[in-house]
PyMOL Python script that loads the backbone (N, CA, C, O; Angstrom):
from pymol import cmd

cmd.read_pdbstr("""\
ATOM      1  N   MET A   1     112.135  86.986 129.376  1.00  0.00           N
ATOM      2  CA  MET A   1     112.486  87.388 128.020  1.00  0.00           C
ATOM      3  C   MET A   1     111.791  86.480 127.001  1.00  0.00           C
ATOM      4  O   MET A   1     111.291  86.940 125.974  1.00  0.00           O
ATOM      5  N   HIS A   2     111.773  85.193 127.308  1.00  0.00           N
ATOM      6  CA  HIS A   2     111.133  84.258 126.392  1.00  0.00           C
ATOM      7  C   HIS A   2     109.646  84.579 126.246  1.00  0.00           C
ATOM      8  O   HIS A   2     109.092  84.507 125.150  1.00  0.00           O
ATOM      9  N   GLN A   3     109.010  84.933 127.357  1.00  0.00           N
ATOM     10  CA  GLN A   3     107.587  85.280 127.340  1.00  0.00           C
ATOM     11  C   GLN A   3     107.357  86.514 126.467  1.00  0.00           C
ATOM     12  O   GLN A   3     106.373  86.577 125.730  1.00  0.00           O
ATOM     13  N   LEU A   4     108.252  87.484 126.546  1.00  0.00           N
ATOM     14  CA  LEU A   4     108.127  88.710 125.755  1.00  0.00           C
ATOM     15  C   LEU A   4     108.239  88.389 124.259  1.00  0.00           C
ATOM     16  O   LEU A   4     107.437  88.863 123.454  1.00  0.00           O
ATOM     17  N   LEU A   5     109.229  87.588 123.902  1.00  0.00           N
ATOM     18  CA  LEU A   5     109.400  87.226 122.499  1.00  0.00           C
ATOM     19  C   LEU A   5     108.209  86.407 121.990  1.00  0.00           C
ATOM     20  O   LEU A   5     107.772  86.566 120.850  1.00  0.00           O
ATOM     21  N   ASN A   6     107.701  85.542 122.843  1.00  0.00           N
ATOM     22  CA  ASN A   6     106.540  84.752 122.473  1.00  0.00           C
ATOM     23  C   ASN A   6     105.345  85.670 122.217  1.00  0.00           C
ATOM     24  O   ASN A   6     104.582  85.455 121.275  1.00  0.00           O
ATOM     25  N   GLY A   7     105.186  86.684 123.050  1.00  0.00           N
ATOM     26  CA  GLY A   7     104.099  87.652 122.868  1.00  0.00           C
ATOM     27  C   GLY A   7     104.248  88.407 121.555  1.00  0.00           C
ATOM     28  O   GLY A   7     103.267  88.631 120.845  1.00  0.00           O
ATOM     29  N   VAL A   8     105.472  88.796 121.236  1.00  0.00           N
ATOM     30  CA  VAL A   8     105.721  89.515 119.980  1.00  0.00           C
ATOM     31  C   VAL A   8     105.393  88.602 118.802  1.00  0.00           C
ATOM     32  O   VAL A   8     104.799  89.043 117.819  1.00  0.00           O
ATOM     33  N   SER A   9     105.770  87.351 118.899  1.00  0.00           N
ATOM     34  CA  SER A   9     105.491  86.400 117.828  1.00  0.00           C
ATOM     35  C   SER A   9     103.980  86.246 117.638  1.00  0.00           C
ATOM     36  O   SER A   9     103.487  86.230 116.510  1.00  0.00           O
ATOM     37  N   ASP A  10     103.252  86.132 118.750  1.00  0.00           N
ATOM     38  CA  ASP A  10     101.793  86.000 118.650  1.00  0.00           C
ATOM     39  C   ASP A  10     101.196  87.240 117.999  1.00  0.00           C
ATOM     40  O   ASP A  10     100.296  87.145 117.164  1.00  0.00           O
ATOM     41  N   HIS A  11     101.708  88.406 118.389  1.00  0.00           N
ATOM     42  CA  HIS A  11     101.213  89.657 117.812  1.00  0.00           C
ATOM     43  C   HIS A  11     101.521  89.707 116.312  1.00  0.00           C
ATOM     44  O   HIS A  11     100.674  90.104 115.512  1.00  0.00           O
ATOM     45  N   ALA A  12     102.733  89.304 115.940  1.00  0.00           N
ATOM     46  CA  ALA A  12     103.122  89.303 114.530  1.00  0.00           C
ATOM     47  C   ALA A  12     102.238  88.324 113.743  1.00  0.00           C
ATOM     48  O   ALA A  12     101.846  88.610 112.612  1.00  0.00           O
ATOM     49  N   ASP A  13     101.934  87.188 114.337  1.00  0.00           N
ATOM     50  CA  ASP A  13     101.043  86.226 113.674  1.00  0.00           C
ATOM     51  C   ASP A  13      99.652  86.828 113.481  1.00  0.00           C
ATOM     52  O   ASP A  13      99.038  86.668 112.426  1.00  0.00           O
ATOM     53  N   ALA A  14      99.173  87.509 114.491  1.00  0.00           N
ATOM     54  CA  ALA A  14      97.850  88.133 114.393  1.00  0.00           C
ATOM     55  C   ALA A  14      97.835  89.202 113.310  1.00  0.00           C
ATOM     56  O   ALA A  14      96.881  89.296 112.538  1.00  0.00           O
ATOM     57  N   VAL A  15      98.897  90.012 113.252  1.00  0.00           N
ATOM     58  CA  VAL A  15      98.980  91.052 112.227  1.00  0.00           C
ATOM     59  C   VAL A  15      99.046  90.404 110.840  1.00  0.00           C
ATOM     60  O   VAL A  15      98.386  90.865 109.910  1.00  0.00           O
ATOM     61  N   ALA A  16      99.828  89.354 110.699  1.00  0.00           N
ATOM     62  CA  ALA A  16      99.949  88.664 109.414  1.00  0.00           C
ATOM     63  C   ALA A  16      98.608  88.065 108.993  1.00  0.00           C
ATOM     64  O   ALA A  16      98.233  88.139 107.823  1.00  0.00           O
ATOM     65  N   LEU A  17      97.894  87.477 109.937  1.00  0.00           N
ATOM     66  CA  LEU A  17      96.575  86.919 109.629  1.00  0.00           C
ATOM     67  C   LEU A  17      95.601  88.007 109.199  1.00  0.00           C
ATOM     68  O   LEU A  17      94.843  87.831 108.245  1.00  0.00           O
ATOM     69  N   PHE A  18      95.626  89.137 109.913  1.00  0.00           N
ATOM     70  CA  PHE A  18      94.740  90.249 109.588  1.00  0.00           C
ATOM     71  C   PHE A  18      95.046  90.778 108.190  1.00  0.00           C
ATOM     72  O   PHE A  18      94.133  91.012 107.398  1.00  0.00           O
ATOM     73  N   ILE A  19      96.328  90.965 107.888  1.00  0.00           N
ATOM     74  CA  ILE A  19      96.720  91.466 106.566  1.00  0.00           C
ATOM     75  C   ILE A  19      96.324  90.455 105.485  1.00  0.00           C
ATOM     76  O   ILE A  19      95.830  90.838 104.424  1.00  0.00           O
ATOM     77  N   GLY A  20      96.541  89.172 105.756  1.00  0.00           N
ATOM     78  CA  GLY A  20      96.151  88.136 104.806  1.00  0.00           C
ATOM     79  C   GLY A  20      94.654  88.133 104.552  1.00  0.00           C
ATOM     80  O   GLY A  20      94.216  88.028 103.407  1.00  0.00           O
ATOM     81  N   ALA A  21      93.869  88.247 105.614  1.00  0.00           N
ATOM     82  CA  ALA A  21      92.409  88.274 105.471  1.00  0.00           C
ATOM     83  C   ALA A  21      91.984  89.517 104.697  1.00  0.00           C
ATOM     84  O   ALA A  21      91.074  89.448 103.870  1.00  0.00           O
ATOM     85  N   PHE A  22      92.624  90.639 104.953  1.00  0.00           N
ATOM     86  CA  PHE A  22      92.302  91.881 104.248  1.00  0.00           C
ATOM     87  C   PHE A  22      92.610  91.753 102.758  1.00  0.00           C
ATOM     88  O   PHE A  22      91.814  92.171 101.917  1.00  0.00           O
ATOM     89  N   VAL A  23      93.757  91.179 102.437  1.00  0.00           N
ATOM     90  CA  VAL A  23      94.147  90.995 101.024  1.00  0.00           C
ATOM     91  C   VAL A  23      93.165  90.071 100.318  1.00  0.00           C
ATOM     92  O   VAL A  23      92.761  90.339  99.186  1.00  0.00           O
ATOM     93  N   ILE A  24      92.780  88.985 100.981  1.00  0.00           N
ATOM     94  CA  ILE A  24      91.818  88.049 100.382  1.00  0.00           C
ATOM     95  C   ILE A  24      90.470  88.739 100.170  1.00  0.00           C
ATOM     96  O   ILE A  24      89.845  88.564  99.124  1.00  0.00           O
ATOM     97  N   ALA A  25      90.019  89.517 101.152  1.00  0.00           N
ATOM     98  CA  ALA A  25      88.749  90.234 101.020  1.00  0.00           C
ATOM     99  C   ALA A  25      88.813  91.260  99.885  1.00  0.00           C
ATOM    100  O   ALA A  25      87.856  91.407  99.125  1.00  0.00           O
ATOM    101  N   LEU A  26      89.927  91.959  99.772  1.00  0.00           N
ATOM    102  CA  LEU A  26      90.102  92.949  98.706  1.00  0.00           C
ATOM    103  C   LEU A  26      90.085  92.268  97.339  1.00  0.00           C
ATOM    104  O   LEU A  26      89.416  92.735  96.417  1.00  0.00           O
ATOM    105  N   PHE A  27      90.815  91.175  97.210  1.00  0.00           N
ATOM    106  CA  PHE A  27      90.858  90.432  95.952  1.00  0.00           C
ATOM    107  C   PHE A  27      89.459  89.924  95.592  1.00  0.00           C
ATOM    108  O   PHE A  27      89.045  89.993  94.435  1.00  0.00           O
ATOM    109  N   SER A  28      88.747  89.420  96.580  1.00  0.00           N
ATOM    110  CA  SER A  28      87.401  88.907  96.356  1.00  0.00           C
ATOM    111  C   SER A  28      86.468  90.023  95.875  1.00  0.00           C
ATOM    112  O   SER A  28      85.679  89.822  94.953  1.00  0.00           O
ATOM    113  N   ALA A  29      86.563  91.191  96.500  1.00  0.00           N
ATOM    114  CA  ALA A  29      85.729  92.324  96.096  1.00  0.00           C
ATOM    115  C   ALA A  29      86.058  92.769  94.673  1.00  0.00           C
ATOM    116  O   ALA A  29      85.155  93.047  93.884  1.00  0.00           O
ATOM    117  N   LEU A  30      87.335  92.837  94.349  1.00  0.00           N
ATOM    118  CA  LEU A  30      87.729  93.246  92.997  1.00  0.00           C
ATOM    119  C   LEU A  30      87.277  92.229  91.953  1.00  0.00           C
ATOM    120  O   LEU A  30      86.832  92.606  90.869  1.00  0.00           O
ATOM    121  N   LEU A  31      87.391  90.950  92.276  1.00  0.00           N
ATOM    122  CA  LEU A  31      86.953  89.904  91.356  1.00  0.00           C
ATOM    123  C   LEU A  31      85.440  89.986  91.131  1.00  0.00           C
ATOM    124  O   LEU A  31      84.970  89.854  90.001  1.00  0.00           O
ATOM    125  N   THR A  32      84.693  90.200  92.196  1.00  0.00           N
ATOM    126  CA  THR A  32      83.243  90.338  92.085  1.00  0.00           C
ATOM    127  C   THR A  32      82.883  91.549  91.225  1.00  0.00           C
ATOM    128  O   THR A  32      82.004  91.468  90.368  1.00  0.00           O
ATOM    129  N   TYR A  33      83.564  92.669  91.456  1.00  0.00           N
ATOM    130  CA  TYR A  33      83.334  93.896  90.683  1.00  0.00           C
ATOM    131  C   TYR A  33      83.610  93.659  89.197  1.00  0.00           C
ATOM    132  O   TYR A  33      82.825  94.066  88.340  1.00  0.00           O
ATOM    133  N   TRP A  34      84.738  92.994  88.899  1.00  0.00           N
ATOM    134  CA  TRP A  34      85.128  92.739  87.516  1.00  0.00           C
ATOM    135  C   TRP A  34      84.112  91.826  86.824  1.00  0.00           C
ATOM    136  O   TRP A  34      83.689  92.089  85.697  1.00  0.00           O
ATOM    137  N   LEU A  35      83.725  90.741  87.523  1.00  0.00           N
ATOM    138  CA  LEU A  35      82.774  89.796  86.932  1.00  0.00           C
ATOM    139  C   LEU A  35      81.412  90.453  86.713  1.00  0.00           C
ATOM    140  O   LEU A  35      80.760  90.199  85.701  1.00  0.00           O
ATOM    141  N   THR A  36      80.979  91.292  87.647  1.00  0.00           N
ATOM    142  CA  THR A  36      79.702  91.991  87.502  1.00  0.00           C
ATOM    143  C   THR A  36      79.745  92.905  86.287  1.00  0.00           C
ATOM    144  O   THR A  36      78.789  92.951  85.513  1.00  0.00           O
ATOM    145  N   ASN A  37      80.841  93.633  86.112  1.00  0.00           N
ATOM    146  CA  ASN A  37      80.972  94.510  84.951  1.00  0.00           C
ATOM    147  C   ASN A  37      80.956  93.707  83.657  1.00  0.00           C
ATOM    148  O   ASN A  37      80.374  94.145  82.665  1.00  0.00           O
ATOM    149  N   ARG A  38      81.588  92.533  83.658  1.00  0.00           N
ATOM    150  CA  ARG A  38      81.594  91.691  82.460  1.00  0.00           C
ATOM    151  C   ARG A  38      80.175  91.242  82.116  1.00  0.00           C
ATOM    152  O   ARG A  38      79.781  91.241  80.950  1.00  0.00           O
ATOM    153  N   VAL A  39      79.416  90.861  83.140  1.00  0.00           N
ATOM    154  CA  VAL A  39      78.038  90.398  82.911  1.00  0.00           C
ATOM    155  C   VAL A  39      77.194  91.534  82.351  1.00  0.00           C
ATOM    156  O   VAL A  39      76.442  91.334  81.397  1.00  0.00           O
ATOM    157  N   TYR A  40      77.310  92.738  82.939  1.00  0.00           N
ATOM    158  CA  TYR A  40      76.526  93.865  82.450  1.00  0.00           C
ATOM    159  C   TYR A  40      76.943  94.268  81.043  1.00  0.00           C
ATOM    160  O   TYR A  40      76.093  94.623  80.227  1.00  0.00           O
ATOM    161  N   ALA A  41      78.237  94.221  80.746  1.00  0.00           N
ATOM    162  CA  ALA A  41      78.714  94.559  79.408  1.00  0.00           C
ATOM    163  C   ALA A  41      78.160  93.562  78.393  1.00  0.00           C
ATOM    164  O   ALA A  41      77.765  93.945  77.292  1.00  0.00           O
ATOM    165  N   CYS A  42      78.134  92.286  78.766  1.00  0.00           N
ATOM    166  CA  CYS A  42      77.602  91.252  77.876  1.00  0.00           C
ATOM    167  C   CYS A  42      76.106  91.479  77.647  1.00  0.00           C
ATOM    168  O   CYS A  42      75.628  91.342  76.521  1.00  0.00           O
ATOM    169  N   ALA A  43      75.372  91.820  78.690  1.00  0.00           N
ATOM    170  CA  ALA A  43      73.935  92.078  78.570  1.00  0.00           C
ATOM    171  C   ALA A  43      73.695  93.289  77.668  1.00  0.00           C
ATOM    172  O   ALA A  43      72.770  93.279  76.855  1.00  0.00           O
ATOM    173  N   ASP A  44      74.518  94.329  77.803  1.00  0.00           N
ATOM    174  CA  ASP A  44      74.382  95.506  76.954  1.00  0.00           C
ATOM    175  C   ASP A  44      74.610  95.148  75.494  1.00  0.00           C
ATOM    176  O   ASP A  44      73.884  95.600  74.609  1.00  0.00           O
ATOM    177  N   ARG A  45      75.639  94.321  75.252  1.00  0.00           N
ATOM    178  CA  ARG A  45      75.921  93.910  73.873  1.00  0.00           C
ATOM    179  C   ARG A  45      74.756  93.109  73.292  1.00  0.00           C
ATOM    180  O   ARG A  45      74.396  93.276  72.127  1.00  0.00           O
ATOM    181  N   GLN A  46      74.172  92.238  74.119  1.00  0.00           N
ATOM    182  CA  GLN A  46      73.044  91.441  73.638  1.00  0.00           C
ATOM    183  C   GLN A  46      71.843  92.339  73.336  1.00  0.00           C
ATOM    184  O   GLN A  46      71.126  92.111  72.362  1.00  0.00           O
ATOM    185  N   GLU A  47      71.624  93.361  74.174  1.00  0.00           N
ATOM    186  CA  GLU A  47      70.541  94.311  73.945  1.00  0.00           C
ATOM    187  C   GLU A  47      70.750  95.057  72.634  1.00  0.00           C
ATOM    188  O   GLU A  47      69.819  95.212  71.843  1.00  0.00           O
ATOM    189  N   GLU A  48      71.983  95.521  72.408  1.00  0.00           N
ATOM    190  CA  GLU A  48      72.300  96.234  71.174  1.00  0.00           C
ATOM    191  C   GLU A  48      72.096  95.331  69.965  1.00  0.00           C
ATOM    192  O   GLU A  48      71.572  95.767  68.940  1.00  0.00           O
ATOM    193  N   TRP A  49      72.509  94.074  70.085  1.00  0.00           N
ATOM    194  CA  TRP A  49      72.367  93.126  68.991  1.00  0.00           C
ATOM    195  C   TRP A  49      70.887  92.884  68.696  1.00  0.00           C
ATOM    196  O   TRP A  49      70.482  92.833  67.535  1.00  0.00           O
ATOM    197  N   ALA A  50      70.085  92.735  69.747  1.00  0.00           N
ATOM    198  CA  ALA A  50      68.649  92.510  69.562  1.00  0.00           C
ATOM    199  C   ALA A  50      68.002  93.730  68.901  1.00  0.00           C
ATOM    200  O   ALA A  50      67.155  93.585  68.019  1.00  0.00           O
ATOM    201  N   ALA A  51      68.401  94.925  69.326  1.00  0.00           N
ATOM    202  CA  ALA A  51      67.852  96.149  68.726  1.00  0.00           C
ATOM    203  C   ALA A  51      68.236  96.226  67.247  1.00  0.00           C
ATOM    204  O   ALA A  51      67.417  96.603  66.409  1.00  0.00           O
ATOM    205  N   LEU A  52      69.467  95.873  66.935  1.00  0.00           N
ATOM    206  CA  LEU A  52      69.927  95.894  65.549  1.00  0.00           C
ATOM    207  C   LEU A  52      69.137  94.891  64.702  1.00  0.00           C
ATOM    208  O   LEU A  52      68.738  95.199  63.579  1.00  0.00           O
ATOM    209  N   GLN A  53      68.916  93.691  65.247  1.00  0.00           N
ATOM    210  CA  GLN A  53      68.155  92.680  64.515  1.00  0.00           C
ATOM    211  C   GLN A  53      66.716  93.141  64.290  1.00  0.00           C
ATOM    212  O   GLN A  53      66.154  92.936  63.214  1.00  0.00           O
ATOM    213  N   THR A  54      66.121  93.766  65.314  1.00  0.00           N
ATOM    214  CA  THR A  54      64.749  94.271  65.193  1.00  0.00           C
ATOM    215  C   THR A  54      64.696  95.349  64.119  1.00  0.00           C
ATOM    216  O   THR A  54      63.773  95.381  63.305  1.00  0.00           O
ATOM    217  N   GLU A  55      65.683  96.224  64.124  1.00  0.00           N
ATOM    218  CA  GLU A  55      65.749  97.306  63.125  1.00  0.00           C
ATOM    219  C   GLU A  55      65.889  96.712  61.722  1.00  0.00           C
ATOM    220  O   GLU A  55      65.239  97.169  60.781  1.00  0.00           O
ATOM    221  N   ARG A  56      66.736  95.696  61.589  1.00  0.00           N
ATOM    222  CA  ARG A  56      66.939  95.066  60.280  1.00  0.00           C
ATOM    223  C   ARG A  56      65.630  94.414  59.794  1.00  0.00           C
ATOM    224  O   ARG A  56      65.266  94.514  58.623  1.00  0.00           O
ATOM    225  N   ARG A  57      64.938  93.745  60.731  1.00  0.00           N
ATOM    226  CA  ARG A  57      63.671  93.117  60.343  1.00  0.00           C
ATOM    227  C   ARG A  57      62.666  94.161  59.926  1.00  0.00           C
ATOM    228  O   ARG A  57      61.896  93.952  58.988  1.00  0.00           O
ATOM    229  N   GLY A  58      62.668  95.302  60.626  1.00  0.00           N
ATOM    230  CA  GLY A  58      61.739  96.391  60.272  1.00  0.00           C
ATOM    231  C   GLY A  58      62.039  96.926  58.890  1.00  0.00           C
ATOM    232  O   GLY A  58      61.115  97.257  58.147  1.00  0.00           O
ATOM    233  N   LEU A  59      63.301  97.021  58.526  1.00  0.00           N
ATOM    234  CA  LEU A  59      63.664  97.513  57.206  1.00  0.00           C
ATOM    235  C   LEU A  59      63.322  96.494  56.129  1.00  0.00           C
ATOM    236  O   LEU A  59      62.978  96.859  55.005  1.00  0.00           O
ATOM    237  N   ARG A  60      63.418  95.213  56.477  1.00  0.00           N
ATOM    238  CA  ARG A  60      63.190  94.157  55.514  1.00  0.00           C
ATOM    239  C   ARG A  60      61.702  94.053  55.174  1.00  0.00           C
ATOM    240  O   ARG A  60      61.343  93.705  54.048  1.00  0.00           O
ATOM    241  N   LEU A  61      60.834  94.357  56.151  1.00  0.00           N
ATOM    242  CA  LEU A  61      59.373  94.207  55.919  1.00  0.00           C
ATOM    243  C   LEU A  61      58.821  95.257  55.053  1.00  0.00           C
ATOM    244  O   LEU A  61      57.622  95.259  54.775  1.00  0.00           O
TER     245      LEU A  61
END
""", "prot")
cmd.dss("prot")
cmd.show_as("cartoon", "prot")
cmd.util.cbc("prot")
cmd.orient("prot")
Protein backbone atom coordinates (compact mmCIF):
# COMPACT_ATOMS: atom_id res chain seq x y z
CA MET A 1 0.00 0.00 0.00
CA HIS A 2 2.82 2.36 0.85
CA GLN A 3 4.42 1.71 -2.54
CA LEU A 4 1.12 2.51 -4.28
CA LEU A 5 0.72 5.80 -2.42
CA ASN A 6 4.33 6.68 -3.13
CA GLY A 7 3.70 6.05 -6.83
CA VAL A 8 0.62 8.29 -6.77
CA SER A 9 2.63 11.01 -5.06
CA ASP A 10 5.37 10.77 -7.69
CA HIS A 11 2.75 10.95 -10.43
CA ALA A 12 1.10 13.97 -8.78
CA ASP A 13 4.50 15.66 -8.51
CA ALA A 14 5.16 15.01 -12.19
CA VAL A 15 1.75 16.41 -13.15
CA ALA A 16 2.32 19.48 -10.96
CA LEU A 17 5.75 20.04 -12.52
CA PHE A 18 4.32 19.68 -16.03
CA ILE A 19 1.50 22.13 -15.29
CA GLY A 20 3.96 24.55 -13.70
CA ALA A 21 6.28 24.37 -16.70
CA PHE A 22 3.32 24.87 -19.05
CA VAL A 23 2.13 27.94 -17.11
CA ILE A 24 5.63 29.44 -17.12
CA ALA A 25 5.98 28.79 -20.87
CA LEU A 26 2.56 30.34 -21.54
CA PHE A 27 3.38 33.41 -19.44
CA SER A 28 6.73 33.76 -21.19
CA ALA A 29 5.09 33.57 -24.63
CA LEU A 30 2.45 36.15 -23.69
CA LEU A 31 5.08 38.49 -22.25
CA THR A 32 7.17 38.18 -25.42
CA TYR A 33 4.09 38.84 -27.58
CA TRP A 34 3.15 41.91 -25.52
CA LEU A 35 6.68 43.36 -25.55
CA THR A 36 7.00 42.78 -29.30
CA ASN A 37 3.73 44.61 -29.92
CA ARG A 38 4.91 47.49 -27.73
CA VAL A 39 8.16 47.77 -29.71
CA TYR A 40 6.34 47.74 -33.05
CA ALA A 41 3.78 50.28 -31.82
CA CYS A 42 6.61 52.55 -30.67
CA ALA A 43 8.37 52.20 -34.05
CA ASP A 44 5.12 53.05 -35.85
CA ARG A 45 4.68 56.15 -33.71
CA GLN A 46 8.25 57.23 -34.44
CA GLU A 47 7.66 56.70 -38.18
CA GLU A 48 4.49 58.80 -38.04
CA TRP A 49 6.30 61.51 -36.10
CA ALA A 50 9.16 61.56 -38.62
CA ALA A 51 6.68 61.77 -41.52
CA LEU A 52 4.88 64.64 -39.80
CA GLN A 53 8.16 66.50 -39.21
CA THR A 54 9.17 65.98 -42.85
CA GLU A 55 5.78 67.27 -43.99
CA ARG A 56 6.10 70.32 -41.72
CA ARG A 57 9.58 71.05 -43.07
CA GLY A 58 8.25 70.74 -46.62
CA LEU A 59 5.52 73.26 -45.86
CA ARG A 60 7.96 75.61 -44.18
CA LEU A 61 10.33 75.71 -47.20
